[in-house]
A tleap script that builds the chain and sets N, CA, C and O, in Angstrom:
source leaprc.protein.ff14SB
mol = sequence {
  NMET ASP PRO ARG SER ILE ILE PRO LEU ASP
  MET ASP GLU SER LEU ARG THR ALA LEU HIE
  ALA ALA ALA ALA TRP ARG HIE MET SER VAL
  ASP ASP TYR LEU ARG ASP VAL ILE GLY THR
  ALA VAL ARG MET ASP THR GLU LEU ALA ALA
  PHE VAL GLN GLU GLY ILE ASP SER ALA ASP
  ARG GLY GLU LEU ILE SER GLN ASP GLU MET
  GLU ALA TRP PHE GLU ALA ARG TYR ARG SER
  ALA ALA ALA CGLU
}
set mol.1.N position { 115.380 119.386 76.605 }
set mol.1.CA position { 113.932 119.450 76.529 }
set mol.1.C position { 113.342 118.875 77.809 }
set mol.1.O position { 113.755 117.808 78.263 }
set mol.2.N position { 112.395 119.567 78.382 }
set mol.2.CA position { 111.729 119.112 79.602 }
set mol.2.C position { 110.846 117.912 79.264 }
set mol.2.O position { 109.926 118.050 78.458 }
set mol.3.N position { 111.097 116.723 79.861 }
set mol.3.CA position { 110.320 115.526 79.511 }
set mol.3.C position { 108.817 115.695 79.755 }
set mol.3.O position { 108.016 115.010 79.118 }
set mol.4.N position { 108.428 116.575 80.646 }
set mol.4.CA position { 107.000 116.770 80.908 }
set mol.4.C position { 106.308 117.522 79.780 }
set mol.4.O position { 105.078 117.538 79.726 }
set mol.5.N position { 107.065 118.148 78.873 }
set mol.5.CA position { 106.445 118.881 77.777 }
set mol.5.C position { 106.006 117.964 76.641 }
set mol.5.O position { 105.339 118.413 75.710 }
set mol.6.N position { 106.369 116.693 76.706 }
set mol.6.CA position { 106.033 115.739 75.654 }
set mol.6.C position { 104.517 115.562 75.564 }
set mol.6.O position { 103.935 115.624 74.480 }
set mol.7.N position { 103.902 115.345 76.697 }
set mol.7.CA position { 102.448 115.166 76.778 }
set mol.7.C position { 102.039 115.630 78.170 }
set mol.7.O position { 102.743 115.352 79.141 }
set mol.8.N position { 100.927 116.325 78.284 }
set mol.8.CA position { 100.544 116.791 79.629 }
set mol.8.C position { 100.040 115.635 80.485 }
set mol.8.O position { 98.835 115.438 80.642 }
set mol.9.N position { 100.966 114.891 81.025 }
set mol.9.CA position { 100.646 113.712 81.814 }
set mol.9.C position { 101.540 113.698 83.044 }
set mol.9.O position { 102.763 113.780 82.940 }
set mol.10.N position { 100.924 113.594 84.188 }
set mol.10.CA position { 101.688 113.547 85.431 }
set mol.10.C position { 102.235 112.133 85.616 }
set mol.10.O position { 101.468 111.177 85.724 }
set mol.11.N position { 103.557 112.002 85.654 }
set mol.11.CA position { 104.165 110.701 85.895 }
set mol.11.C position { 105.377 110.866 86.793 }
set mol.11.O position { 106.067 111.885 86.760 }
set mol.12.N position { 105.620 109.839 87.598 }
set mol.12.CA position { 106.766 109.918 88.490 }
set mol.12.C position { 108.056 109.700 87.699 }
set mol.12.O position { 108.027 109.322 86.528 }
set mol.13.N position { 109.155 109.939 88.345 }
set mol.13.CA position { 110.456 109.873 87.680 }
set mol.13.C position { 110.756 108.492 87.125 }
set mol.13.O position { 111.337 108.380 86.046 }
set mol.14.N position { 110.374 107.432 87.839 }
set mol.14.CA position { 110.677 106.080 87.348 }
set mol.14.C position { 109.881 105.769 86.080 }
set mol.14.O position { 110.406 105.123 85.173 }
set mol.15.N position { 108.632 106.213 86.000 }
set mol.15.CA position { 107.851 105.999 84.785 }
set mol.15.C position { 108.414 106.823 83.636 }
set mol.15.O position { 108.493 106.344 82.505 }
set mol.16.N position { 108.804 108.053 83.922 }
set mol.16.CA position { 109.389 108.915 82.890 }
set mol.16.C position { 110.670 108.294 82.348 }
set mol.16.O position { 110.901 108.291 81.139 }
set mol.17.N position { 111.498 107.773 83.239 }
set mol.17.CA position { 112.752 107.138 82.830 }
set mol.17.C position { 112.460 105.903 81.976 }
set mol.17.O position { 113.103 105.685 80.949 }
set mol.18.N position { 111.491 105.101 82.407 }
set mol.18.CA position { 111.126 103.894 81.659 }
set mol.18.C position { 110.563 104.258 80.281 }
set mol.18.O position { 110.839 103.569 79.299 }
set mol.19.N position { 109.787 105.320 80.205 }
set mol.19.CA position { 109.232 105.783 78.933 }
set mol.19.C position { 110.350 106.131 77.955 }
set mol.19.O position { 110.332 105.703 76.801 }
set mol.20.N position { 111.304 106.894 78.416 }
set mol.20.CA position { 112.422 107.284 77.554 }
set mol.20.C position { 113.257 106.071 77.142 }
set mol.20.O position { 113.720 105.991 76.004 }
set mol.21.N position { 113.446 105.132 78.064 }
set mol.21.CA position { 114.216 103.922 77.738 }
set mol.21.C position { 113.481 103.072 76.707 }
set mol.21.O position { 114.103 102.549 75.782 }
set mol.22.N position { 112.161 102.928 76.855 }
set mol.22.CA position { 111.373 102.130 75.911 }
set mol.22.C position { 111.410 102.758 74.518 }
set mol.22.O position { 111.571 102.055 73.520 }
set mol.23.N position { 111.261 104.062 74.453 }
set mol.23.CA position { 111.311 104.750 73.160 }
set mol.23.C position { 112.690 104.584 72.524 }
set mol.23.O position { 112.793 104.321 71.326 }
set mol.24.N position { 113.735 104.734 73.310 }
set mol.24.CA position { 115.096 104.593 72.792 }
set mol.24.C position { 115.345 103.169 72.298 }
set mol.24.O position { 115.983 102.969 71.265 }
set mol.25.N position { 114.840 102.181 73.039 }
set mol.25.CA position { 115.022 100.784 72.652 }
set mol.25.C position { 114.406 100.517 71.281 }
set mol.25.O position { 114.925 99.713 70.506 }
set mol.26.N position { 113.298 101.193 70.988 }
set mol.26.CA position { 112.626 101.027 69.690 }
set mol.26.C position { 113.159 102.011 68.640 }
set mol.26.O position { 112.657 102.068 67.517 }
set mol.27.N position { 114.173 102.777 69.020 }
set mol.27.CA position { 114.748 103.772 68.107 }
set mol.27.C position { 113.679 104.751 67.622 }
set mol.27.O position { 113.602 105.076 66.437 }
set mol.28.N position { 112.856 105.210 68.566 }
set mol.28.CA position { 111.773 106.140 68.263 }
set mol.28.C position { 111.903 107.355 69.162 }
set mol.28.O position { 112.489 107.283 70.242 }
set mol.29.N position { 111.355 108.463 68.709 }
set mol.29.CA position { 111.238 109.603 69.610 }
set mol.29.C position { 110.159 109.260 70.636 }
set mol.29.O position { 109.323 108.388 70.399 }
set mol.30.N position { 110.182 109.942 71.761 }
set mol.30.CA position { 109.166 109.694 72.782 }
set mol.30.C position { 107.783 110.039 72.222 }
set mol.30.O position { 106.817 109.326 72.493 }
set mol.31.N position { 107.675 111.114 71.453 }
set mol.31.CA position { 106.389 111.472 70.847 }
set mol.31.C position { 105.876 110.340 69.946 }
set mol.31.O position { 104.713 109.949 70.041 }
set mol.32.N position { 106.741 109.818 69.077 }
set mol.32.CA position { 106.331 108.732 68.185 }
set mol.32.C position { 105.971 107.477 68.978 }
set mol.32.O position { 105.007 106.783 68.657 }
set mol.33.N position { 106.754 107.197 70.012 }
set mol.33.CA position { 106.480 106.030 70.849 }
set mol.33.C position { 105.118 106.160 71.524 }
set mol.33.O position { 104.329 105.216 71.525 }
set mol.34.N position { 104.846 107.325 72.093 }
set mol.34.CA position { 103.550 107.531 72.751 }
set mol.34.C position { 102.402 107.414 71.764 }
set mol.34.O position { 101.378 106.806 72.076 }
set mol.35.N position { 102.556 107.987 70.581 }
set mol.35.CA position { 101.498 107.859 69.560 }
set mol.35.C position { 101.263 106.392 69.224 }
set mol.35.O position { 100.118 105.957 69.097 }
set mol.36.N position { 102.347 105.625 69.080 }
set mol.36.CA position { 102.238 104.211 68.747 }
set mol.36.C position { 101.551 103.430 69.872 }
set mol.36.O position { 100.653 102.628 69.617 }
set mol.37.N position { 101.968 103.663 71.091 }
set mol.37.CA position { 101.398 102.951 72.239 }
set mol.37.C position { 99.921 103.315 72.423 }
set mol.37.O position { 99.086 102.438 72.644 }
set mol.38.N position { 99.610 104.583 72.332 }
set mol.38.CA position { 98.217 105.014 72.482 }
set mol.38.C position { 97.369 104.447 71.345 }
set mol.38.O position { 96.253 103.983 71.577 }
set mol.39.N position { 97.884 104.480 70.134 }
set mol.39.CA position { 97.156 103.919 68.995 }
set mol.39.C position { 96.884 102.432 69.182 }
set mol.39.O position { 95.787 101.955 68.892 }
set mol.40.N position { 97.876 101.705 69.663 }
set mol.40.CA position { 97.709 100.272 69.913 }
set mol.40.C position { 96.653 100.032 70.985 }
set mol.40.O position { 95.789 99.171 70.818 }
set mol.41.N position { 96.712 100.779 72.078 }
set mol.41.CA position { 95.740 100.610 73.161 }
set mol.41.C position { 94.324 100.917 72.689 }
set mol.41.O position { 93.387 100.191 73.021 }
set mol.42.N position { 94.164 101.982 71.920 }
set mol.42.CA position { 92.841 102.347 71.403 }
set mol.42.C position { 92.315 101.251 70.481 }
set mol.42.O position { 91.151 100.862 70.582 }
set mol.43.N position { 93.161 100.753 69.586 }
set mol.43.CA position { 92.752 99.692 68.660 }
set mol.43.C position { 92.356 98.427 69.426 }
set mol.43.O position { 91.339 97.807 69.114 }
set mol.44.N position { 93.148 98.047 70.414 }
set mol.44.CA position { 92.845 96.847 71.196 }
set mol.44.C position { 91.535 97.005 71.968 }
set mol.44.O position { 90.728 96.077 72.018 }
set mol.45.N position { 91.322 98.165 72.563 }
set mol.45.CA position { 90.072 98.395 73.300 }
set mol.45.C position { 88.870 98.405 72.366 }
set mol.45.O position { 87.806 97.897 72.719 }
set mol.46.N position { 89.030 98.975 71.184 }
set mol.46.CA position { 87.943 98.990 70.199 }
set mol.46.C position { 87.601 97.571 69.764 }
set mol.46.O position { 86.428 97.208 69.668 }
set mol.47.N position { 88.631 96.771 69.501 }
set mol.47.CA position { 88.404 95.377 69.112 }
set mol.47.C position { 87.759 94.591 70.245 }
set mol.47.O position { 86.858 93.788 70.000 }
set mol.48.N position { 88.200 94.805 71.476 }
set mol.48.CA position { 87.617 94.106 72.626 }
set mol.48.C position { 86.157 94.498 72.813 }
set mol.48.O position { 85.310 93.637 73.054 }
set mol.49.N position { 85.857 95.779 72.705 }
set mol.49.CA position { 84.468 96.236 72.853 }
set mol.49.C position { 83.580 95.593 71.789 }
set mol.49.O position { 82.460 95.183 72.092 }
set mol.50.N position { 84.059 95.498 70.555 }
set mol.50.CA position { 83.280 94.870 69.485 }
set mol.50.C position { 83.090 93.379 69.759 }
set mol.50.O position { 82.015 92.832 69.514 }
set mol.51.N position { 84.126 92.730 70.261 }
set mol.51.CA position { 84.052 91.309 70.583 }
set mol.51.C position { 83.038 91.057 71.698 }
set mol.51.O position { 82.232 90.131 71.612 }
set mol.52.N position { 83.079 91.874 72.731 }
set mol.52.CA position { 82.127 91.744 73.833 }
set mol.52.C position { 80.704 91.981 73.325 }
set mol.52.O position { 79.777 91.270 73.712 }
set mol.53.N position { 80.537 92.978 72.462 }
set mol.53.CA position { 79.203 93.254 71.925 }
set mol.53.C position { 78.682 92.071 71.111 }
set mol.53.O position { 77.489 91.770 71.151 }
set mol.54.N position { 79.569 91.395 70.371 }
set mol.54.CA position { 79.154 90.194 69.646 }
set mol.54.C position { 78.593 89.156 70.612 }
set mol.54.O position { 77.578 88.519 70.328 }
set mol.55.N position { 79.254 88.990 71.751 }
set mol.55.CA position { 78.779 88.033 72.750 }
set mol.55.C position { 77.436 88.440 73.333 }
set mol.55.O position { 76.557 87.601 73.531 }
set mol.56.N position { 77.280 89.719 73.604 }
set mol.56.CA position { 76.005 90.226 74.133 }
set mol.56.C position { 74.899 90.008 73.112 }
set mol.56.O position { 73.814 89.539 73.455 }
set mol.57.N position { 75.175 90.348 71.854 }
set mol.57.CA position { 74.181 90.166 70.799 }
set mol.57.C position { 73.807 88.689 70.650 }
set mol.57.O position { 72.636 88.351 70.476 }
set mol.58.N position { 74.809 87.820 70.720 }
set mol.58.CA position { 74.560 86.380 70.619 }
set mol.58.C position { 73.685 85.905 71.776 }
set mol.58.O position { 72.739 85.144 71.569 }
set mol.59.N position { 73.996 86.348 72.983 }
set mol.59.CA position { 73.194 85.968 74.153 }
set mol.59.C position { 71.776 86.507 74.033 }
set mol.59.O position { 70.821 85.824 74.402 }
set mol.60.N position { 71.630 87.714 73.525 }
set mol.60.CA position { 70.294 88.294 73.337 }
set mol.60.C position { 69.462 87.470 72.356 }
set mol.60.O position { 68.236 87.424 72.462 }
set mol.61.N position { 70.134 86.819 71.398 }
set mol.61.CA position { 69.429 85.969 70.437 }
set mol.61.C position { 69.180 84.579 71.015 }
set mol.61.O position { 68.564 83.737 70.362 }
set mol.62.N position { 69.655 84.336 72.233 }
set mol.62.CA position { 69.470 83.031 72.864 }
set mol.62.C position { 70.539 82.024 72.501 }
set mol.62.O position { 70.402 80.839 72.804 }
set mol.63.N position { 71.590 82.472 71.863 }
set mol.63.CA position { 72.689 81.586 71.457 }
set mol.63.C position { 73.708 81.510 72.593 }
set mol.63.O position { 74.691 82.250 72.619 }
set mol.64.N position { 73.451 80.606 73.519 }
set mol.64.CA position { 74.279 80.488 74.713 }
set mol.64.C position { 75.116 79.217 74.642 }
set mol.64.O position { 74.743 78.255 73.971 }
set mol.65.N position { 76.254 79.217 75.341 }
set mol.65.CA position { 77.087 78.023 75.422 }
set mol.65.C position { 77.303 77.689 76.894 }
set mol.65.O position { 77.108 78.530 77.772 }
set mol.66.N position { 77.706 76.456 77.144 }
set mol.66.CA position { 77.903 75.999 78.523 }
set mol.66.C position { 79.223 76.535 79.093 }
set mol.66.O position { 80.091 77.021 78.368 }
set mol.67.N position { 79.333 76.427 80.398 }
set mol.67.CA position { 80.567 76.819 81.082 }
set mol.67.C position { 81.744 75.987 80.566 }
set mol.67.O position { 82.831 76.521 80.346 }
set mol.68.N position { 81.529 74.678 80.373 }
set mol.68.CA position { 82.600 73.804 79.869 }
set mol.68.C position { 83.065 74.234 78.476 }
set mol.68.O position { 84.263 74.255 78.195 }
set mol.69.N position { 82.110 74.578 77.607 }
set mol.69.CA position { 82.465 75.039 76.269 }
set mol.69.C position { 83.260 76.342 76.334 }
set mol.69.O position { 84.220 76.527 75.586 }
set mol.70.N position { 82.864 77.229 77.218 }
set mol.70.CA position { 83.569 78.510 77.361 }
set mol.70.C position { 84.985 78.288 77.877 }
set mol.70.O position { 85.928 78.904 77.382 }
set mol.71.N position { 85.142 77.422 78.859 }
set mol.71.CA position { 86.477 77.144 79.388 }
set mol.71.C position { 87.366 76.509 78.328 }
set mol.71.O position { 88.556 76.814 78.250 }
set mol.72.N position { 86.797 75.628 77.511 }
set mol.72.CA position { 87.568 75.004 76.430 }
set mol.72.C position { 87.979 76.056 75.400 }
set mol.72.O position { 89.096 76.021 74.884 }
set mol.73.N position { 87.085 76.981 75.106 }
set mol.73.CA position { 87.389 78.046 74.151 }
set mol.73.C position { 88.542 78.908 74.662 }
set mol.73.O position { 89.474 79.214 73.919 }
set mol.74.N position { 88.468 79.303 75.960 }
set mol.74.CA position { 89.543 80.114 76.540 }
set mol.74.C position { 90.863 79.357 76.539 }
set mol.74.O position { 91.909 79.932 76.238 }
set mol.75.N position { 90.820 78.082 76.871 }
set mol.75.CA position { 92.045 77.276 76.894 }
set mol.75.C position { 92.666 77.210 75.495 }
set mol.75.O position { 93.883 77.325 75.354 }
set mol.76.N position { 91.847 77.029 74.473 }
set mol.76.CA position { 92.353 76.973 73.099 }
set mol.76.C position { 92.978 78.308 72.701 }
set mol.76.O position { 94.030 78.332 72.062 }
set mol.77.N position { 92.340 79.421 73.074 }
set mol.77.CA position { 92.896 80.742 72.758 }
set mol.77.C position { 94.213 80.957 73.493 }
set mol.77.O position { 95.154 81.515 72.930 }
set mol.78.N position { 94.286 80.518 74.742 }
set mol.78.CA position { 95.502 80.661 75.538 }
set mol.78.C position { 96.636 79.875 74.882 }
set mol.78.O position { 97.743 80.390 74.730 }
set mol.79.N position { 96.358 78.622 74.492 }
set mol.79.CA position { 97.384 77.806 73.853 }
set mol.79.C position { 97.830 78.423 72.525 }
set mol.79.O position { 99.018 78.415 72.203 }
set mol.80.N position { 96.896 78.947 71.769 }
set mol.80.CA position { 97.226 79.578 70.491 }
set mol.80.C position { 98.113 80.804 70.682 }
set mol.80.O position { 99.083 81.000 69.951 }
set mol.81.N position { 97.768 81.625 71.674 }
set mol.81.CA position { 98.553 82.826 71.948 }
set mol.81.C position { 99.958 82.452 72.457 }
set mol.81.O position { 100.946 83.095 72.101 }
set mol.82.N position { 100.030 81.422 73.279 }
set mol.82.CA position { 101.317 80.999 73.824 }
set mol.82.C position { 102.225 80.458 72.735 }
set mol.82.O position { 103.448 80.562 72.830 }
set mol.83.N position { 101.632 79.882 71.703 }
set mol.83.CA position { 102.411 79.300 70.603 }
set mol.83.C position { 102.982 80.368 69.681 }
set mol.83.O position { 103.942 80.105 68.956 }
set mol.84.N position { 102.412 81.563 69.697 }
set mol.84.CA position { 102.884 82.633 68.800 }
set mol.84.C position { 104.167 83.213 69.240 }
set mol.84.O position { 104.690 84.119 68.592 }
savepdb mol mol.pdb
quit
């Protein structure tokens, strides 16, 4: 099967090879792997857009926080993510 027939996407040989290796590592077909990866990216972008909109809405209501509070919030999220 021609690897380019999987999805009409121009990719160089190293990316194509990596794609097939990643799918094989997960014991998935390349089609299933691409659907999973695209679905994850779409979900993450949708969640990020909603999160950003919450911040915009909060700022529009005048609910602002200081730079120090924001840095502390990011640091806490970073530590939480690193612990997972």
